[in-house]
DRENVEXDREN-994805 format. One record per residue (C-alpha): z negated, y negated, x negated; residue number from 1; residue in one letter. Coordinates in nm, 2 decimals. Example, Ala and Ser with C-alpha at 12.3 -4.5 7.8 and 13.67 -1.06 7.14 Angstrom:
residues 2
ATOM        Z        Y        X     n   res
ATOM    -0.78     0.45    -1.23     1     A
ATOM    -0.71     0.11    -1.37     2     S
***
This chain:
residues 434
ATOM        Z        Y        X     n   res
ATOM     6.25     0.13    -3.53     1     M
ATOM     6.45    -0.18    -3.53     2     K
ATOM     6.75    -0.22    -3.27     3     D
ATOM     7.07    -0.03    -3.46     4     P
ATOM     7.32    -0.20    -3.21     5     V
ATOM     7.17    -0.56    -3.29     6     A
ATOM     7.16    -0.48    -3.67     7     A
ATOM     7.55    -0.35    -3.66     8     Y
ATOM     7.63    -0.67    -3.46     9     H
ATOM     7.43    -0.89    -3.73    10     G
ATOM     7.65    -0.74    -3.99    11     L
ATOM     7.96    -0.90    -3.81    12     L
ATOM     7.85    -1.23    -3.86    13     D
ATOM     7.98    -1.20    -4.23    14     N
ATOM     8.35    -1.31    -4.16    15     E
ATOM     8.44    -1.14    -4.48    16     R
ATOM     8.28    -0.82    -4.41    17     L
ATOM     8.42    -0.84    -4.03    18     L
ATOM     8.78    -0.91    -4.17    19     A
ATOM     8.79    -0.65    -4.42    20     A
ATOM     8.63    -0.42    -4.12    21     S
ATOM     8.91    -0.52    -3.88    22     A
ATOM     9.21    -0.46    -4.14    23     E
ATOM     9.06    -0.12    -4.23    24     A
ATOM     9.03    -0.02    -3.86    25     L
ATOM     9.40    -0.11    -3.80    26     A
ATOM     9.54     0.03    -4.11    27     A
ATOM     9.33     0.37    -4.07    28     G
ATOM     9.47     0.42    -3.73    29     Q
ATOM     9.84     0.34    -3.83    30     R
ATOM     9.80     0.60    -4.11    31     E
ATOM     9.67     0.87    -3.94    32     R
ATOM     9.88     0.81    -3.59    33     R
ATOM     9.59     0.74    -3.42    34     L
ATOM     9.76     0.61    -3.13    35     M
ATOM     9.79     0.71    -2.74    36     F
ATOM    10.17     0.64    -2.69    37     G
ATOM    10.21     0.25    -2.84    38     E
ATOM     9.86     0.17    -2.79    39     R
ATOM     9.59     0.20    -3.08    40     P
ATOM     9.32     0.48    -2.98    41     L
ATOM     9.04     0.24    -3.06    42     C
ATOM     9.01    -0.14    -3.01    43     V
ATOM     8.62    -0.17    -3.10    44     C
ATOM     8.49    -0.23    -3.40    45     I
ATOM     8.15    -0.07    -3.34    46     R
ATOM     8.09     0.31    -3.29    47     P
ATOM     7.88     0.44    -3.02    48     Q
ATOM     7.53     0.42    -3.16    49     L
ATOM     7.31     0.70    -2.99    50     L
ATOM     6.95     0.72    -3.11    51     T
ATOM     6.83     1.09    -3.17    52     R
ATOM     6.61     1.06    -2.87    53     R
ATOM     6.91     1.02    -2.66    54     R
ATOM     7.10     1.27    -2.84    55     Y
ATOM     6.86     1.52    -2.76    56     D
ATOM     6.85     1.45    -2.40    57     R
ATOM     7.23     1.46    -2.36    58     A
ATOM     7.21     1.80    -2.54    59     V
ATOM     6.97     1.95    -2.31    60     A
ATOM     7.12     1.83    -2.02    61     A
ATOM     7.48     1.93    -2.12    62     A
ATOM     7.33     2.31    -2.19    63     E
ATOM     7.12     2.34    -1.92    64     G
ATOM     7.43     2.25    -1.68    65     I
ATOM     7.65     2.50    -1.88    66     Y
ATOM     7.41     2.76    -1.79    67     S
ATOM     7.41     2.68    -1.41    68     A
ATOM     7.79     2.66    -1.46    69     V
ATOM     7.79     3.04    -1.61    70     S
ATOM     7.58     3.17    -1.33    71     A
ATOM     7.84     3.01    -1.08    72     L
ATOM     8.14     3.15    -1.25    73     E
ATOM     7.98     3.54    -1.24    74     R
ATOM     7.91     3.47    -0.86    75     A
ATOM     8.28     3.34    -0.79    76     V
ATOM     8.41     3.64    -0.99    77     L
ATOM     8.23     3.90    -0.75    78     T
ATOM     8.24     3.71    -0.41    79     D
ATOM     8.58     3.66    -0.26    80     P
ATOM     8.42     3.42     0.01    81     E
ATOM     8.25     3.20    -0.26    82     L
ATOM     8.56     3.20    -0.46    83     R
ATOM     8.79     3.07    -0.16    84     A
ATOM     8.59     2.73    -0.17    85     E
ATOM     8.73     2.67    -0.49    86     L
ATOM     9.07     2.61    -0.30    87     G
ATOM     9.27     2.85    -0.58    88     L
ATOM     9.62     2.89    -0.53    89     E
ATOM     9.74     3.27    -0.51    90     P
ATOM     9.88     3.28    -0.84    91     E
ATOM     9.59     3.05    -1.00    92     E
ATOM     9.36     3.34    -0.83    93     E
ATOM     9.56     3.61    -0.99    94     R
ATOM     9.54     3.47    -1.33    95     L
ATOM     9.17     3.41    -1.31    96     A
ATOM     9.07     3.75    -1.21    97     M
ATOM     9.25     3.90    -1.51    98     A
ATOM     9.01     4.01    -1.81    99     D
ATOM     9.08     3.75    -2.10   100     P
ATOM     8.96     4.02    -2.36   101     G
ATOM     8.68     3.78    -2.46   102     F
ATOM     8.35     3.70    -2.32   103     R
ATOM     8.36     3.33    -2.24   104     S
ATOM     8.62     3.19    -2.02   105     S
ATOM     8.60     2.84    -2.18   106     S
ATOM     8.52     2.89    -2.58   107     P
ATOM     8.54     2.51    -2.55   108     S
ATOM     8.43     2.27    -2.24   109     A
ATOM     8.36     1.92    -2.18   110     R
ATOM     8.12     1.77    -1.95   111     L
ATOM     8.20     1.43    -1.86   112     D
ATOM     7.88     1.19    -1.80   113     S
ATOM     7.74     0.86    -1.77   114     F
ATOM     7.42     0.84    -1.92   115     F
ATOM     7.22     0.53    -1.79   116     A
ATOM     6.84     0.61    -1.72   117     D
ATOM     6.96     0.96    -1.72   118     E
ATOM     7.23     1.19    -1.79   119     V
ATOM     7.49     1.22    -1.48   120     R
ATOM     7.78     1.48    -1.51   121     F
ATOM     8.08     1.38    -1.29   122     V
ATOM     8.34     1.63    -1.42   123     E
ATOM     8.35     1.96    -1.57   124     Y
ATOM     8.67     2.01    -1.81   125     N
ATOM     8.69     2.38    -1.85   126     A
ATOM     9.05     2.43    -1.91   127     E
ATOM     9.18     2.21    -2.19   128     S
ATOM     8.92     1.93    -2.32   129     P
ATOM     9.14     1.71    -2.55   130     A
ATOM     9.02     1.45    -2.80   131     G
ATOM     8.84     1.62    -3.05   132     M
ATOM     9.09     1.58    -3.34   133     A
ATOM     9.10     1.21    -3.26   134     Y
ATOM     8.73     1.14    -3.25   135     S
ATOM     8.70     1.34    -3.58   136     D
ATOM     8.98     1.11    -3.73   137     N
ATOM     8.85     0.79    -3.61   138     L
ATOM     8.49     0.89    -3.74   139     A
ATOM     8.66     0.93    -4.08   140     A
ATOM     8.79     0.56    -4.04   141     I
ATOM     8.48     0.45    -3.93   142     F
ATOM     8.28     0.59    -4.24   143     S
ATOM     8.50     0.39    -4.44   144     G
ATOM     8.46     0.04    -4.28   145     L
ATOM     8.27    -0.21    -4.48   146     P
ATOM     8.04    -0.27    -4.20   147     A
ATOM     7.95     0.08    -4.13   148     M
ATOM     7.89     0.13    -4.52   149     K
ATOM     7.65    -0.18    -4.49   150     A
ATOM     7.49    -0.03    -4.18   151     F
ATOM     7.44     0.30    -4.35   152     R
ATOM     7.20     0.09    -4.60   153     K
ATOM     6.99     0.00    -4.32   154     Q
ATOM     6.99     0.33    -4.10   155     F
ATOM     7.02     0.72    -4.13   156     R
ATOM     7.26     0.92    -3.94   157     G
ATOM     7.56     1.11    -3.88   158     R
ATOM     7.90     1.14    -3.70   159     F
ATOM     7.94     1.44    -3.51   160     L
ATOM     8.27     1.65    -3.58   161     P
ATOM     8.42     1.89    -3.36   162     T
ATOM     8.72     2.06    -3.50   163     R
ATOM     8.55     2.32    -3.69   164     R
ATOM     8.35     2.41    -3.39   165     S
ATOM     8.66     2.44    -3.20   166     Q
ATOM     8.84     2.68    -3.44   167     L
ATOM     8.54     2.88    -3.48   168     R
ATOM     8.49     2.91    -3.11   169     S
ATOM     8.86     3.02    -3.11   170     M
ATOM     8.85     3.27    -3.36   171     L
ATOM     8.51     3.43    -3.22   172     R
ATOM     8.71     3.48    -2.91   173     A
ATOM     9.01     3.59    -3.11   174     F
ATOM     8.78     3.85    -3.28   175     T
ATOM     8.67     3.99    -2.93   176     Q
ATOM     9.01     4.03    -2.82   177     W
ATOM     9.10     4.21    -3.14   178     D
ATOM     8.88     4.28    -3.42   179     R
ATOM     9.16     4.40    -3.65   180     G
ATOM     9.44     4.16    -3.61   181     A
ATOM     9.51     3.85    -3.81   182     T
ATOM     9.55     3.54    -3.63   183     P
ATOM     9.89     3.35    -3.58   184     A
ATOM     9.85     3.05    -3.38   185     M
ATOM    10.06     2.84    -3.12   186     A
ATOM     9.93     2.52    -2.99   187     I
ATOM    10.12     2.50    -2.65   188     V
ATOM    10.16     2.18    -2.43   189     D
ATOM    10.46     2.00    -2.30   190     W
ATOM    10.70     1.84    -2.57   191     E
ATOM    10.72     1.46    -2.60   192     G
ATOM    10.36     1.42    -2.45   193     L
ATOM    10.18     1.08    -2.60   194     P
ATOM     9.88     1.34    -2.72   195     T
ATOM    10.16     1.47    -2.96   196     A
ATOM     9.99     1.34    -3.28   197     P
ATOM     9.66     1.55    -3.18   198     E
ATOM     9.84     1.83    -3.20   199     F
ATOM     9.98     1.78    -3.55   200     E
ATOM     9.64     1.68    -3.64   201     M
ATOM     9.51     2.03    -3.51   202     F
ATOM     9.80     2.19    -3.68   203     K
ATOM     9.72     2.05    -4.02   204     A
ATOM     9.35     2.12    -3.98   205     F
ATOM     9.40     2.48    -3.89   206     F
ATOM     9.64     2.56    -4.18   207     E
ATOM     9.41     2.41    -4.42   208     E
ATOM     9.16     2.66    -4.27   209     A
ATOM     9.44     2.95    -4.32   210     G
ATOM     9.56     3.00    -3.97   211     V
ATOM     9.92     2.98    -3.92   212     Q
ATOM    10.01     2.75    -3.67   213     T
ATOM    10.30     2.63    -3.45   214     V
ATOM    10.31     2.36    -3.20   215     I
ATOM    10.54     2.51    -2.89   216     C
ATOM    10.66     2.38    -2.55   217     D
ATOM    10.57     2.65    -2.32   218     P
ATOM    10.92     2.67    -2.19   219     R
ATOM    11.03     2.77    -2.54   220     A
ATOM    10.78     3.06    -2.55   221     L
ATOM    10.95     3.41    -2.53   222     E
ATOM    10.76     3.77    -2.44   223     F
ATOM    10.98     4.05    -2.53   224     R
ATOM    10.89     4.42    -2.66   225     A
ATOM    10.52     4.33    -2.60   226     G
ATOM    10.50     4.04    -2.83   227     K
ATOM    10.48     3.67    -2.79   228     L
ATOM    10.72     3.46    -2.96   229     Y
ATOM    10.68     3.05    -3.05   230     A
ATOM    10.98     2.90    -3.24   231     Q
ATOM    11.10     3.26    -3.30   232     G
ATOM    10.79     3.36    -3.50   233     K
ATOM    10.52     3.61    -3.33   234     P
ATOM    10.19     3.47    -3.23   235     V
ATOM     9.88     3.63    -3.10   236     N
ATOM     9.66     3.33    -3.04   237     L
ATOM     9.74     3.07    -2.80   238     V
ATOM     9.55     2.71    -2.80   239     Y
ATOM     9.65     2.65    -2.45   240     R
ATOM     9.65     2.27    -2.39   241     R
ATOM     9.88     2.30    -2.10   242     V
ATOM     9.69     2.30    -1.76   243     L
ATOM     9.75     2.59    -1.54   244     T
ATOM     9.85     2.38    -1.23   245     S
ATOM    10.15     2.22    -1.43   246     E
ATOM    10.25     2.56    -1.58   247     L
ATOM    10.27     2.72    -1.23   248     L
ATOM    10.45     2.41    -1.09   249     H
ATOM    10.73     2.50    -1.35   250     R
ATOM    10.78     2.84    -1.21   251     G
ATOM    10.98     3.08    -1.40   252     D
ATOM    11.03     2.82    -1.71   253     E
ATOM    10.69     2.93    -1.81   254     T
ATOM    10.65     3.29    -1.71   255     R
ATOM    10.63     3.40    -2.07   256     A
ATOM    10.28     3.28    -2.14   257     L
ATOM    10.16     3.42    -1.83   258     R
ATOM    10.33     3.73    -1.88   259     D
ATOM    10.19     3.79    -2.22   260     A
ATOM     9.84     3.69    -2.11   261     Y
ATOM     9.85     3.93    -1.83   262     M
ATOM     9.98     4.20    -2.06   263     A
ATOM     9.71     4.15    -2.31   264     G
ATOM     9.96     4.07    -2.58   265     A
ATOM     9.79     3.71    -2.68   266     A
ATOM     9.45     3.56    -2.68   267     C
ATOM     9.47     3.27    -2.49   268     V
ATOM     9.21     3.00    -2.53   269     V
ATOM     9.08     2.88    -2.30   270     N
ATOM     9.16     3.15    -2.08   271     S
ATOM     9.31     3.11    -1.71   272     F
ATOM     8.99     3.23    -1.60   273     R
ATOM     8.87     2.88    -1.68   274     A
ATOM     9.03     2.76    -1.39   275     K
ATOM     8.78     2.87    -1.15   276     L
ATOM     8.54     2.60    -1.27   277     L
ATOM     8.77     2.34    -1.36   278     H
ATOM     8.82     2.28    -1.01   279     K
ATOM     8.61     1.97    -0.89   280     K
ATOM     8.48     2.19    -0.61   281     M
ATOM     8.25     2.35    -0.88   282     S
ATOM     8.03     2.07    -0.87   283     L
ATOM     8.02     2.10    -0.48   284     A
ATOM     7.88     2.46    -0.51   285     L
ATOM     7.63     2.33    -0.80   286     L
ATOM     7.48     2.05    -0.57   287     S
ATOM     7.49     2.20    -0.23   288     D
ATOM     7.15     2.34    -0.14   289     D
ATOM     7.32     2.65     0.04   290     R
ATOM     7.41     2.80    -0.30   291     Y
ATOM     7.08     2.72    -0.45   292     A
ATOM     7.01     3.12    -0.45   293     R
ATOM     7.29     3.15    -0.72   294     L
ATOM     7.04     2.97    -1.00   295     Y
ATOM     6.72     3.01    -1.18   296     T
ATOM     6.45     2.76    -1.10   297     P
ATOM     6.54     2.60    -1.46   298     A
ATOM     6.91     2.61    -1.34   299     Q
ATOM     6.82     2.44    -1.01   300     R
ATOM     6.62     2.19    -1.19   301     A
ATOM     6.91     2.08    -1.42   302     A
ATOM     7.14     2.05    -1.11   303     I
ATOM     6.90     1.81    -0.94   304     R
ATOM     6.87     1.60    -1.24   305     R
ATOM     7.22     1.59    -1.36   306     H
ATOM     7.47     1.65    -1.08   307     I
ATOM     7.53     1.40    -0.83   308     P
ATOM     7.57     1.48    -0.46   309     W
ATOM     7.94     1.65    -0.44   310     T
ATOM     8.10     1.82    -0.13   311     R
ATOM     8.44     1.91    -0.01   312     R
ATOM     8.61     1.67     0.20   313     V
ATOM     8.62     1.84     0.56   314     R
ATOM     8.71     1.64     0.90   315     P
ATOM     8.35     1.67     1.00   316     E
ATOM     8.25     1.46     0.69   317     L
ATOM     8.47     1.18     0.77   318     A
ATOM     8.23     0.95     0.98   319     E
ATOM     7.96     0.97     0.68   320     E
ATOM     8.19     0.93     0.43   321     V
ATOM     8.34     0.62     0.59   322     A
ATOM     8.00     0.47     0.60   323     R
ATOM     7.95     0.53     0.26   324     G
ATOM     8.23     0.32     0.09   325     R
ATOM     8.01     0.13    -0.16   326     D
ATOM     7.84     0.45    -0.33   327     H
ATOM     8.11     0.71    -0.29   328     L
ATOM     8.41     0.82    -0.50   329     V
ATOM     8.71     1.05    -0.37   330     L
ATOM     8.85     1.32    -0.60   331     K
ATOM     9.13     1.54    -0.59   332     P
ATOM     9.03     1.92    -0.66   333     N
ATOM     9.25     1.96    -0.92   334     D
ATOM     9.38     1.66    -1.13   335     E
ATOM     9.32     1.47    -1.41   336     Y
ATOM     9.37     1.15    -1.60   337     G
ATOM     9.21     0.95    -1.33   338     G
ATOM     9.51     1.06    -1.07   339     K
ATOM     9.42     1.00    -0.71   340     G
ATOM     9.07     0.89    -0.77   341     V
ATOM     8.95     0.62    -0.52   342     V
ATOM     8.63     0.44    -0.62   343     L
ATOM     8.50     0.31    -0.24   344     G
ATOM     8.34     0.00    -0.39   345     W
ATOM     8.69    -0.12    -0.52   346     T
ATOM     8.90    -0.10    -0.21   347     V
ATOM     8.85    -0.25     0.15   348     D
ATOM     8.74    -0.06     0.43   349     Q
ATOM     9.09     0.00     0.59   350     A
ATOM     9.22     0.15     0.22   351     E
ATOM     8.90     0.37     0.22   352     W
ATOM     8.95     0.53     0.56   353     E
ATOM     9.32     0.56     0.49   354     A
ATOM     9.20     0.75     0.17   355     A
ATOM     8.96     0.95     0.35   356     I
ATOM     9.22     1.08     0.62   357     Q
ATOM     9.45     1.17     0.34   358     L
ATOM     9.18     1.35     0.18   359     A
ATOM     9.08     1.55     0.48   360     S
ATOM     9.44     1.71     0.49   361     T
ATOM     9.44     1.79     0.11   362     Q
ATOM     9.19     1.97    -0.12   363     S
ATOM     8.96     1.67    -0.24   364     Y
ATOM     8.59     1.62    -0.31   365     V
ATOM     8.36     1.34    -0.22   366     V
ATOM     8.10     1.25    -0.48   367     Q
ATOM     7.82     1.02    -0.51   368     E
ATOM     7.86     0.73    -0.74   369     A
ATOM     7.65     0.74    -1.06   370     V
ATOM     7.50     0.42    -1.29   371     D
ATOM     7.76     0.34    -1.51   372     I
ATOM     7.61     0.16    -1.82   373     P
ATOM     7.80    -0.14    -1.93   374     R
ATOM     7.73    -0.21    -2.31   375     V
ATOM     7.84    -0.50    -2.53   376     A
ATOM     8.11    -0.40    -2.80   377     F
ATOM     8.26    -0.63    -3.05   378     P
ATOM     8.65    -0.64    -3.00   379     V
ATOM     8.87    -0.81    -3.24   380     V
ATOM     9.10    -1.01    -3.01   381     L
ATOM     9.20    -1.32    -3.19   382     D
ATOM     8.88    -1.34    -3.36   383     G
ATOM     8.57    -1.15    -3.26   384     L
ATOM     8.47    -1.12    -2.90   385     R
ATOM     8.22    -0.91    -2.75   386     Y
ATOM     8.29    -0.76    -2.40   387     L
ATOM     8.06    -0.58    -2.17   388     D
ATOM     8.25    -0.24    -2.14   389     L
ATOM     8.18     0.06    -1.92   390     A
ATOM     8.08     0.36    -2.14   391     V
ATOM     8.04     0.72    -2.10   392     D
ATOM     7.91     1.00    -2.33   393     L
ATOM     8.10     1.35    -2.29   394     D
ATOM     7.96     1.64    -2.45   395     P
ATOM     8.17     1.91    -2.59   396     Y
ATOM     8.04     2.27    -2.57   397     L
ATOM     8.12     2.56    -2.74   398     F
ATOM     8.03     2.90    -2.62   399     D
ATOM     7.77     2.71    -2.45   400     G
ATOM     7.61     2.52    -2.73   401     R
ATOM     7.67     2.11    -2.74   402     A
ATOM     7.82     2.00    -3.06   403     R
ATOM     7.96     1.67    -3.05   404     G
ATOM     8.07     1.42    -2.80   405     F
ATOM     8.39     1.22    -2.68   406     M
ATOM     8.31     0.87    -2.61   407     T
ATOM     8.53     0.63    -2.40   408     R
ATOM     8.49     0.26    -2.33   409     V
ATOM     8.66     0.05    -2.08   410     S
ATOM     8.67    -0.28    -1.89   411     A
ATOM     8.74    -0.09    -1.58   412     A
ATOM     8.49     0.11    -1.41   413     A
ATOM     8.78     0.44    -1.42   414     L
ATOM     8.74     0.56    -1.80   415     L
ATOM     9.05     0.75    -1.88   416     N
ATOM     9.26     0.70    -2.18   417     V
ATOM     9.54     0.90    -2.02   418     T
ATOM     9.54     0.65    -1.73   419     A
ATOM     9.54     0.34    -1.96   420     G
ATOM     9.22     0.20    -1.90   421     A
ATOM     9.01     0.29    -2.19   422     G
ATOM     8.98     0.35    -2.54   423     S
ATOM     8.79     0.62    -2.76   424     V
ATOM     8.51     0.53    -3.03   425     V
ATOM     8.34     0.76    -3.25   426     P
ATOM     7.95     0.85    -3.18   427     T
ATOM     7.71     0.81    -3.45   428     F
ATOM     7.35     0.94    -3.42   429     V
ATOM     7.11     0.72    -3.54   430     V
ATOM     6.82     0.95    -3.71   431     E
ATOM     6.61     0.65    -3.85   432     G
ATOM     6.61     0.36    -4.10   433     T
ATOM     6.71     0.41    -4.46   434     A
***
């Protein structure tokens, strides 16, 4: 099969096709509110093109690691000493140990990876994997680009929608929670976030599917007479986008959601049990041979292949970590958006050692760096330019089955849209030539 990337780039040599595609991408994002704050979500005029072979490898890797993660969750639920390794706060642990009322603690999850020669997962987003509605809407825009239409005359393939899988996984959990109820949903996160357009996209999608939905700040929820209310309306299904740590930081202001959950008055997806493995320490419990007994031979093989060396930062590791600045990363155990992450090779030795000292007194992990692929992407900035961008590949999993990806590209080594250092492109799986 001829190179699909080279073929797509060749199409952009046609100035008329390029101009029409650039205008359609800009107009489509404006119309669909595909913005993160003031920035357009996508600045590239080509999707991530994934061959079927690489797609199959990514799916197999993600499902293999999910199997190991599930085994780890079962172990930490029954072993207090193992659970203590995760660094849970007391209230996080109380919520995590409560039965959510459905089988999977994380009906939807996302494994963040870099796929150079091999898939290497660096984080497990078990609490609230974002980006699905954004990616689906971007895929719809890209489907209409003149360049993409021309490309599909040469290659067969498909975009990978995820919103429907998200809704199905939530409704499966809801049915397990209460087989006879009719779902009334609240999408719950802080008011005024830059991700607010995605909540509106989800609301419209859920309501088109027949699920009554409101968007509500957790501080505006009420729990009274055994029922949870959002904007004065009773709800029994919560699409929880707010993270547990942020919820607990607000104390009694957010008690309604926690009380309703503990009382079994609402099906909360993802559950508060998801916090167990959302902690970055979960990857240390996967990669440390001391815990190999928890996993089957197949799971151990998947871990060796796909999980980088990860450990909790302890004083006794300080010297080893200090010597490894060129190939190690420090990460807070419980943060997101790239907050607190230090890439050793991007700072000098004094800064690195200061970061290690801080990490030794707080809850941090140290992780082996993985190969980050850099790929030429066409960007329209005062004309067409090809930029070598770092690219990740983050499979979404729904009840353990991989269905679609979030792909981010960035000029920086730390790929994170929240941190302002990247943008999203949809993923197109190339099945063959047309």
